[in-house]
PyMOL Python script that loads the backbone (N, CA, C, O; Angstrom):
from pymol import cmd

cmd.read_pdbstr("""\
ATOM      1  N   UNK A   1      67.530 -22.682  10.126  1.00  0.00           N
ATOM      2  CA  UNK A   1      66.565 -21.749   9.606  1.00  0.00           C
ATOM      3  C   UNK A   1      66.944 -20.356   9.956  1.00  0.00           C
ATOM      4  O   UNK A   1      67.403 -20.069  11.062  1.00  0.00           O
ATOM      5  N   UNK A   2      66.748 -19.493   9.005  1.00  0.00           N
ATOM      6  CA  UNK A   2      67.081 -18.098   9.277  1.00  0.00           C
ATOM      7  C   UNK A   2      65.905 -17.367   9.992  1.00  0.00           C
ATOM      8  O   UNK A   2      64.758 -17.463   9.557  1.00  0.00           O
ATOM      9  N   UNK A   3      66.199 -16.672  11.045  1.00  0.00           N
ATOM     10  CA  UNK A   3      65.093 -16.075  11.794  1.00  0.00           C
ATOM     11  C   UNK A   3      64.543 -14.829  11.206  1.00  0.00           C
ATOM     12  O   UNK A   3      63.506 -14.342  11.655  1.00  0.00           O
ATOM     13  N   UNK A   4      65.215 -14.276  10.187  1.00  0.00           N
ATOM     14  CA  UNK A   4      64.761 -13.050   9.490  1.00  0.00           C
ATOM     15  C   UNK A   4      64.930 -11.852  10.388  1.00  0.00           C
ATOM     16  O   UNK A   4      65.221 -12.026  11.572  1.00  0.00           O
ATOM     17  N   UNK A   5      64.775 -10.730   9.925  1.00  0.00           N
ATOM     18  CA  UNK A   5      64.822 -10.317   8.497  1.00  0.00           C
ATOM     19  C   UNK A   5      66.230 -10.313   7.947  1.00  0.00           C
ATOM     20  O   UNK A   5      67.195 -10.369   8.710  1.00  0.00           O
ATOM     21  N   UNK A   6      66.362 -10.249   6.637  1.00  0.00           N
ATOM     22  CA  UNK A   6      67.650 -10.313   5.966  1.00  0.00           C
ATOM     23  C   UNK A   6      68.406  -8.924   6.150  1.00  0.00           C
ATOM     24  O   UNK A   6      67.848  -7.850   5.925  1.00  0.00           O
ATOM     25  N   UNK A   7      69.619  -9.028   6.543  1.00  0.00           N
ATOM     26  CA  UNK A   7      70.335  -7.792   6.526  1.00  0.00           C
ATOM     27  C   UNK A   7      71.117  -7.646   5.211  1.00  0.00           C
ATOM     28  O   UNK A   7      72.249  -8.086   5.012  1.00  0.00           O
ATOM     29  N   UNK A   8      70.315  -6.931   4.300  1.00  0.00           N
ATOM     30  CA  UNK A   8      70.819  -6.770   2.927  1.00  0.00           C
ATOM     31  C   UNK A   8      72.185  -5.989   2.890  1.00  0.00           C
ATOM     32  O   UNK A   8      72.392  -4.963   3.538  1.00  0.00           O
ATOM     33  N   UNK A   9      73.059  -6.575   2.085  1.00  0.00           N
ATOM     34  CA  UNK A   9      74.377  -5.988   1.969  1.00  0.00           C
ATOM     35  C   UNK A   9      75.339  -6.479   2.988  1.00  0.00           C
ATOM     36  O   UNK A   9      76.546  -6.418   2.753  1.00  0.00           O
ATOM     37  N   UNK A  10      74.881  -6.968   4.116  1.00  0.00           N
ATOM     38  CA  UNK A  10      75.679  -7.544   5.142  1.00  0.00           C
ATOM     39  C   UNK A  10      75.670  -9.076   5.162  1.00  0.00           C
ATOM     40  O   UNK A  10      76.743  -9.675   5.232  1.00  0.00           O
ATOM     41  N   UNK A  11      74.576  -9.695   5.106  1.00  0.00           N
ATOM     42  CA  UNK A  11      74.476 -11.175   5.094  1.00  0.00           C
ATOM     43  C   UNK A  11      74.374 -11.598   3.589  1.00  0.00           C
ATOM     44  O   UNK A  11      75.047 -12.536   3.162  1.00  0.00           O
ATOM     45  N   UNK A  12      73.548 -10.912   2.824  1.00  0.00           N
ATOM     46  CA  UNK A  12      73.358 -11.254   1.442  1.00  0.00           C
ATOM     47  C   UNK A  12      73.304 -10.020   0.533  1.00  0.00           C
ATOM     48  O   UNK A  12      72.730  -8.996   0.903  1.00  0.00           O
ATOM     49  N   UNK A  13      73.887 -10.122  -0.621  1.00  0.00           N
ATOM     50  CA  UNK A  13      73.674  -9.076  -1.631  1.00  0.00           C
ATOM     51  C   UNK A  13      72.211  -8.989  -2.020  1.00  0.00           C
ATOM     52  O   UNK A  13      71.537 -10.010  -2.154  1.00  0.00           O
ATOM     53  N   UNK A  14      71.712  -7.759  -2.203  1.00  0.00           N
ATOM     54  CA  UNK A  14      70.306  -7.594  -2.519  1.00  0.00           C
ATOM     55  C   UNK A  14      69.843  -8.396  -3.797  1.00  0.00           C
ATOM     56  O   UNK A  14      68.732  -8.926  -3.823  1.00  0.00           O
ATOM     57  N   UNK A  15      70.681  -8.468  -4.804  1.00  0.00           N
ATOM     58  CA  UNK A  15      70.313  -9.175  -5.994  1.00  0.00           C
ATOM     59  C   UNK A  15      70.111 -10.672  -5.688  1.00  0.00           C
ATOM     60  O   UNK A  15      69.174 -11.279  -6.206  1.00  0.00           O
ATOM     61  N   UNK A  16      70.965 -11.265  -4.865  1.00  0.00           N
ATOM     62  CA  UNK A  16      70.842 -12.680  -4.501  1.00  0.00           C
ATOM     63  C   UNK A  16      69.656 -12.861  -3.542  1.00  0.00           C
ATOM     64  O   UNK A  16      68.996 -13.898  -3.601  1.00  0.00           O
ATOM     65  N   UNK A  17      69.378 -11.957  -2.721  1.00  0.00           N
ATOM     66  CA  UNK A  17      68.371 -12.079  -1.703  1.00  0.00           C
ATOM     67  C   UNK A  17      66.986 -12.048  -2.413  1.00  0.00           C
ATOM     68  O   UNK A  17      66.054 -12.740  -2.002  1.00  0.00           O
ATOM     69  N   UNK A  18      66.885 -11.268  -3.433  1.00  0.00           N
ATOM     70  CA  UNK A  18      65.611 -11.189  -4.153  1.00  0.00           C
ATOM     71  C   UNK A  18      65.323 -12.379  -5.121  1.00  0.00           C
ATOM     72  O   UNK A  18      64.182 -12.797  -5.311  1.00  0.00           O
ATOM     73  N   UNK A  19      66.356 -12.860  -5.678  1.00  0.00           N
ATOM     74  CA  UNK A  19      66.117 -13.909  -6.773  1.00  0.00           C
ATOM     75  C   UNK A  19      66.228 -15.327  -6.330  1.00  0.00           C
ATOM     76  O   UNK A  19      65.387 -16.158  -6.672  1.00  0.00           O
ATOM     77  N   UNK A  20      67.279 -15.632  -5.552  1.00  0.00           N
ATOM     78  CA  UNK A  20      67.545 -17.045  -5.249  1.00  0.00           C
ATOM     79  C   UNK A  20      67.484 -17.356  -3.780  1.00  0.00           C
ATOM     80  O   UNK A  20      67.905 -18.439  -3.372  1.00  0.00           O
ATOM     81  N   UNK A  21      66.986 -16.470  -2.978  1.00  0.00           N
ATOM     82  CA  UNK A  21      67.010 -16.694  -1.515  1.00  0.00           C
ATOM     83  C   UNK A  21      65.779 -17.523  -1.048  1.00  0.00           C
ATOM     84  O   UNK A  21      64.681 -17.340  -1.576  1.00  0.00           O
ATOM     85  N   UNK A  22      65.955 -18.389  -0.109  1.00  0.00           N
ATOM     86  CA  UNK A  22      64.985 -19.169   0.526  1.00  0.00           C
ATOM     87  C   UNK A  22      64.687 -18.578   1.964  1.00  0.00           C
ATOM     88  O   UNK A  22      63.937 -19.178   2.733  1.00  0.00           O
ATOM     89  N   UNK A  23      65.276 -17.425   2.294  1.00  0.00           N
ATOM     90  CA  UNK A  23      65.139 -16.962   3.561  1.00  0.00           C
ATOM     91  C   UNK A  23      63.714 -16.621   3.996  1.00  0.00           C
ATOM     92  O   UNK A  23      63.300 -16.883   5.126  1.00  0.00           O
ATOM     93  N   UNK A  24      62.969 -16.015   3.032  1.00  0.00           N
ATOM     94  CA  UNK A  24      61.563 -15.709   3.337  1.00  0.00           C
ATOM     95  C   UNK A  24      60.756 -17.024   3.681  1.00  0.00           C
ATOM     96  O   UNK A  24      59.935 -17.044   4.598  1.00  0.00           O
ATOM     97  N   UNK A  25      61.017 -18.038   2.949  1.00  0.00           N
ATOM     98  CA  UNK A  25      60.333 -19.314   3.181  1.00  0.00           C
ATOM     99  C   UNK A  25      60.769 -19.877   4.525  1.00  0.00           C
ATOM    100  O   UNK A  25      59.926 -20.401   5.254  1.00  0.00           O
ATOM    101  N   UNK A  26      62.043 -19.795   4.887  1.00  0.00           N
ATOM    102  CA  UNK A  26      62.572 -20.227   6.140  1.00  0.00           C
ATOM    103  C   UNK A  26      61.984 -19.434   7.359  1.00  0.00           C
ATOM    104  O   UNK A  26      61.673 -19.991   8.412  1.00  0.00           O
ATOM    105  N   UNK A  27      61.860 -18.134   7.139  1.00  0.00           N
ATOM    106  CA  UNK A  27      61.231 -17.261   8.180  1.00  0.00           C
ATOM    107  C   UNK A  27      59.797 -17.692   8.443  1.00  0.00           C
ATOM    108  O   UNK A  27      59.394 -17.809   9.600  1.00  0.00           O
ATOM    109  N   UNK A  28      59.031 -17.927   7.406  1.00  0.00           N
ATOM    110  CA  UNK A  28      57.703 -18.375   7.527  1.00  0.00           C
ATOM    111  C   UNK A  28      57.535 -19.699   8.183  1.00  0.00           C
ATOM    112  O   UNK A  28      56.700 -19.882   9.068  1.00  0.00           O
ATOM    113  N   UNK A  29      58.344 -20.628   7.736  1.00  0.00           N
ATOM    114  CA  UNK A  29      58.305 -22.046   8.378  1.00  0.00           C
ATOM    115  C   UNK A  29      58.852 -22.028   9.784  1.00  0.00           C
ATOM    116  O   UNK A  29      58.387 -22.731  10.681  1.00  0.00           O
ATOM    117  N   UNK A  30      59.888 -21.168   9.939  1.00  0.00           N
ATOM    118  CA  UNK A  30      60.551 -21.112  11.344  1.00  0.00           C
ATOM    119  C   UNK A  30      59.555 -20.605  12.357  1.00  0.00           C
ATOM    120  O   UNK A  30      59.578 -21.072  13.496  1.00  0.00           O
ATOM    121  N   UNK A  31      58.703 -19.702  12.024  1.00  0.00           N
ATOM    122  CA  UNK A  31      57.692 -19.165  12.862  1.00  0.00           C
ATOM    123  C   UNK A  31      56.689 -20.245  13.309  1.00  0.00           C
ATOM    124  O   UNK A  31      56.339 -20.365  14.483  1.00  0.00           O
ATOM    125  N   UNK A  32      56.261 -20.999  12.336  1.00  0.00           N
ATOM    126  CA  UNK A  32      55.347 -22.154  12.699  1.00  0.00           C
ATOM    127  C   UNK A  32      56.016 -23.170  13.523  1.00  0.00           C
ATOM    128  O   UNK A  32      55.398 -23.720  14.435  1.00  0.00           O
ATOM    129  N   UNK A  33      57.279 -23.463  13.250  1.00  0.00           N
ATOM    130  CA  UNK A  33      57.949 -24.479  14.076  1.00  0.00           C
ATOM    131  C   UNK A  33      58.158 -23.989  15.510  1.00  0.00           C
ATOM    132  O   UNK A  33      57.977 -24.752  16.459  1.00  0.00           O
ATOM    133  N   UNK A  34      58.538 -22.719  15.672  1.00  0.00           N
ATOM    134  CA  UNK A  34      58.710 -22.195  17.008  1.00  0.00           C
ATOM    135  C   UNK A  34      57.386 -22.268  17.748  1.00  0.00           C
ATOM    136  O   UNK A  34      57.330 -22.744  18.882  1.00  0.00           O
ATOM    137  N   UNK A  35      56.313 -21.796  17.108  1.00  0.00           N
ATOM    138  CA  UNK A  35      54.992 -21.818  17.755  1.00  0.00           C
ATOM    139  C   UNK A  35      54.577 -23.244  18.161  1.00  0.00           C
ATOM    140  O   UNK A  35      54.016 -23.448  19.237  1.00  0.00           O
ATOM    141  N   UNK A  36      54.852 -24.204  17.308  1.00  0.00           N
ATOM    142  CA  UNK A  36      54.537 -25.615  17.678  1.00  0.00           C
ATOM    143  C   UNK A  36      55.343 -26.142  18.835  1.00  0.00           C
ATOM    144  O   UNK A  36      54.834 -26.861  19.695  1.00  0.00           O
ATOM    145  N   UNK A  37      56.567 -25.787  18.845  1.00  0.00           N
ATOM    146  CA  UNK A  37      57.454 -26.174  20.018  1.00  0.00           C
ATOM    147  C   UNK A  37      57.052 -25.598  21.277  1.00  0.00           C
ATOM    148  O   UNK A  37      57.003 -26.294  22.292  1.00  0.00           O
ATOM    149  N   UNK A  38      56.741 -24.278  21.277  1.00  0.00           N
ATOM    150  CA  UNK A  38      56.175 -23.671  22.435  1.00  0.00           C
ATOM    151  C   UNK A  38      54.896 -24.229  22.952  1.00  0.00           C
ATOM    152  O   UNK A  38      54.694 -24.408  24.153  1.00  0.00           O
ATOM    153  N   UNK A  39      54.012 -24.506  21.981  1.00  0.00           N
ATOM    154  CA  UNK A  39      52.723 -25.209  22.316  1.00  0.00           C
ATOM    155  C   UNK A  39      52.953 -26.613  22.975  1.00  0.00           C
ATOM    156  O   UNK A  39      52.325 -26.963  23.973  1.00  0.00           O
ATOM    157  N   UNK A  40      53.816 -27.333  22.406  1.00  0.00           N
ATOM    158  CA  UNK A  40      54.069 -28.673  22.969  1.00  0.00           C
ATOM    159  C   UNK A  40      54.739 -28.561  24.323  1.00  0.00           C
ATOM    160  O   UNK A  40      54.425 -29.321  25.239  1.00  0.00           O
ATOM    161  N   UNK A  41      55.697 -27.579  24.462  1.00  0.00           N
ATOM    162  CA  UNK A  41      56.324 -27.483  25.766  1.00  0.00           C
ATOM    163  C   UNK A  41      55.392 -27.092  26.859  1.00  0.00           C
ATOM    164  O   UNK A  41      55.416 -27.647  27.957  1.00  0.00           O
ATOM    165  N   UNK A  42      54.553 -26.111  26.544  1.00  0.00           N
ATOM    166  CA  UNK A  42      53.586 -25.633  27.579  1.00  0.00           C
ATOM    167  C   UNK A  42      52.647 -26.690  27.889  1.00  0.00           C
ATOM    168  O   UNK A  42      52.218 -26.766  29.040  1.00  0.00           O
ATOM    169  N   UNK A  43      52.262 -27.544  26.973  1.00  0.00           N
ATOM    170  CA  UNK A  43      51.391 -28.702  27.277  1.00  0.00           C
ATOM    171  C   UNK A  43      52.033 -29.717  28.136  1.00  0.00           C
ATOM    172  O   UNK A  43      51.392 -30.277  29.026  1.00  0.00           O
ATOM    173  N   UNK A  44      53.354 -29.990  27.887  1.00  0.00           N
ATOM    174  CA  UNK A  44      54.072 -30.904  28.776  1.00  0.00           C
ATOM    175  C   UNK A  44      54.255 -30.354  30.174  1.00  0.00           C
ATOM    176  O   UNK A  44      54.105 -31.066  31.167  1.00  0.00           O
ATOM    177  N   UNK A  45      54.584 -29.067  30.233  1.00  0.00           N
ATOM    178  CA  UNK A  45      54.742 -28.417  31.585  1.00  0.00           C
ATOM    179  C   UNK A  45      53.445 -28.485  32.333  1.00  0.00           C
ATOM    180  O   UNK A  45      53.446 -28.817  33.519  1.00  0.00           O
ATOM    181  N   UNK A  46      52.376 -28.195  31.718  1.00  0.00           N
ATOM    182  CA  UNK A  46      50.986 -28.237  32.392  1.00  0.00           C
ATOM    183  C   UNK A  46      50.748 -29.619  32.862  1.00  0.00           C
ATOM    184  O   UNK A  46      50.324 -29.753  34.010  1.00  0.00           O
ATOM    185  N   UNK A  47      50.968 -30.693  32.113  1.00  0.00           N
ATOM    186  CA  UNK A  47      50.764 -32.038  32.510  1.00  0.00           C
ATOM    187  C   UNK A  47      51.705 -32.434  33.718  1.00  0.00           C
ATOM    188  O   UNK A  47      51.278 -33.125  34.643  1.00  0.00           O
ATOM    189  N   UNK A  48      52.864 -32.017  33.675  1.00  0.00           N
ATOM    190  CA  UNK A  48      53.807 -32.360  34.699  1.00  0.00           C
ATOM    191  C   UNK A  48      53.383 -31.650  36.102  1.00  0.00           C
ATOM    192  O   UNK A  48      53.450 -32.252  37.174  1.00  0.00           O
ATOM    193  N   UNK A  49      52.993 -30.466  35.992  1.00  0.00           N
ATOM    194  CA  UNK A  49      52.590 -29.750  37.244  1.00  0.00           C
ATOM    195  C   UNK A  49      51.323 -30.267  37.767  1.00  0.00           C
ATOM    196  O   UNK A  49      51.136 -30.200  38.982  1.00  0.00           O
ATOM    197  N   UNK A  50      50.370 -30.808  36.953  1.00  0.00           N
ATOM    198  CA  UNK A  50      49.098 -31.279  37.429  1.00  0.00           C
ATOM    199  C   UNK A  50      49.308 -32.706  38.079  1.00  0.00           C
ATOM    200  O   UNK A  50      48.500 -33.133  38.904  1.00  0.00           O
ATOM    201  N   UNK A  51      50.366 -33.397  37.702  1.00  0.00           N
ATOM    202  CA  UNK A  51      50.604 -34.732  38.244  1.00  0.00           C
ATOM    203  C   UNK A  51      51.232 -34.674  39.690  1.00  0.00           C
ATOM    204  O   UNK A  51      51.065 -35.598  40.485  1.00  0.00           O
ATOM    205  N   UNK A  52      51.902 -33.635  39.968  1.00  0.00           N
ATOM    206  CA  UNK A  52      52.484 -33.556  41.325  1.00  0.00           C
ATOM    207  C   UNK A  52      51.686 -32.919  42.376  1.00  0.00           C
ATOM    208  O   UNK A  52      52.131 -32.830  43.520  1.00  0.00           O
TER     209      UNK A  52
END
""", "prot")
cmd.dss("prot")
cmd.show_as("cartoon", "prot")
cmd.util.cbc("prot")
cmd.orient("prot")
């Protein structure tokens, strides 16, 4: 997944980035995935520390 933002002209030509790119969708989904992973990891860490 692309973390965003797009470096227009470096990673993608502007014409391609605007018409056929899925980068914006990947950025949106990537944020939700990263938040879910952090949530799960902090929950696991909290459970582990409370057991010891």
